[in-house]
N, C-alpha and C positions, 0 to 999 in steps of 0.2 A: 529485956524485950522493949524495944525502943516504941513500940506501941503502949506498952503498962505505963512505962516512965514519965510518958508524953502524955497521957489521959489522969493518971494520980496527980500532976502537976498542975492540971487545969480544973480553975473552980468549976464546979457542976453549974451550966447553963451561960459559962462565960463561951466557951466554945464547944463543938461537936468533933470528935475523933472518927475518920470514916477507913474501914481497912479497904483492901484491894478490891471486891467486890462490887464498889460502885465507879463508875469512870468519870472524869473528867472531859470536857468541849469546851475545845479552846477554837470558839467560834470564829475571830481574826486569822487563824493558822490553817482552819479546817481541820484542827486537830480534834481524835477522840484517842485517852488513853488510858491505861488503869494503873495509876501511882502506887506505889506501896501502902501509902498512908496519904491521909489530906485532912486539914482540919479547917473547918467552917467557924468562924466567928459572929457572922450574920446568921441571919435566919436562911436556911438552904434555899437556895434557887436549883429548880430541878427540871429539866426540859422532859416534854412529854412524849420523847422517842421512847422506843422500847430498843434495847434496856434504859432507862433513864440516865442522864448524864450533869453532874453537877457545873455549875457554869460560876460562882461565885468563893473557889477554895481560897483560902488565905496564905496557908502553907501547904505544899505538896514534898513530899519523899519517896524519891527514889532508892530502891537499894541496888548498889551496881554488882554485877556479874560480869565474866569473862566475855560473855556474847551481847551483854548488853550497855556496858561501859559506855564505850564510846559515842555511841547514840542517847543513851541518856543524857550525858551531861554535854554533848554537843547540841545538835540539831533539835532534840527534846526540849531540854530545857530552855531553848532560846524561841520557840512556839511557848512554853510555860510563861516566859516571862513578857508575853502580847498581853496578857488578860489582867485588866485593871484591877481585877480582886487581890489578884496574888502578890501578896508581900514577899513570901520567902520561899527559896528552891534549897531541900535540904539533899544531897546525895551522900549516900552512907555506904564506903565500899566492903564488900561481902568477903573479899580476899586477905583482907591486910586490914588493921586498925587506920581507919584514914575517914576523915569527913568534910565535906567542901557544902559551905552556906554561898548562897546566892541572896541577900538583900536587899530589896527596892529600897532608896533613900528618899525623901522627901520631894525630892527635885525632880525624880523619875530615873534616876542612875541608878543604877545597880554595884554594890560593891561585894566583891567576892573575898571570903575567908576560908581557910583551909588547916589541917591541921591532924595530928596523928596522937594527941595525949589533951590534956587541960579539959575541955568543957564546950558540949555544944550550946551553942547561945543562941538561942532563936528571940529575937528582940521585938517582933510583931506578937508573940504571943508571952512575952516576961517570962518565959521559960530558959532554965538553965540545969545541962545533963550531964552531969561527969562521963566523959568517954568510955572511962573502965565498966560504968555502970550499962553502958550502951551494948559494950563485946563483951560483957558478964558470962560464961558459961562457952563460948564459940569458940571454936578450935580453927584455926588457921592451916590451910594446908602448909605441910613444908616446902619453901622454895627450891626450887630445881636449880642446883647450881651444873656451872658446865666441868664435864670431867678436864683435870689437871691433864694438861701434857706433859709427856716425859721431854726431859732435856734431850737433845742431841749430844751424842758424845764425839768428840774430835776424836779422828783416826792419826 
């Protein structure tokens, strides 16, 4: 499980990992969202709204599903990138072994890395997690293959 792997690699007091029950507010985009995981490296800044919202995440993690993948990897990630505190967006596919990392560079630009094996590197946290550890115990659905076509016989 990614939350356990991430939490065990962060030194106590260095950063705090929050589960999906705390939402994130991106005022620059008017977005309120519930990322699957979020990490805050500074003292958490939380709105006084009900429910409260985290304003200064350092890392957000979204687990992609069939119904959420297009939005989470597209418009939602673009909104997240507007938040100045955010350094890394991690997208973890639930349907296959695939991870995408969007990392903010020192000049404010973003770099995208993706892969199906190796390790998840979250440079903003100084964390490296083997992909096999993230997907340990996960059984992916069998791919649906098209039915073979019968060859037409010549008469």
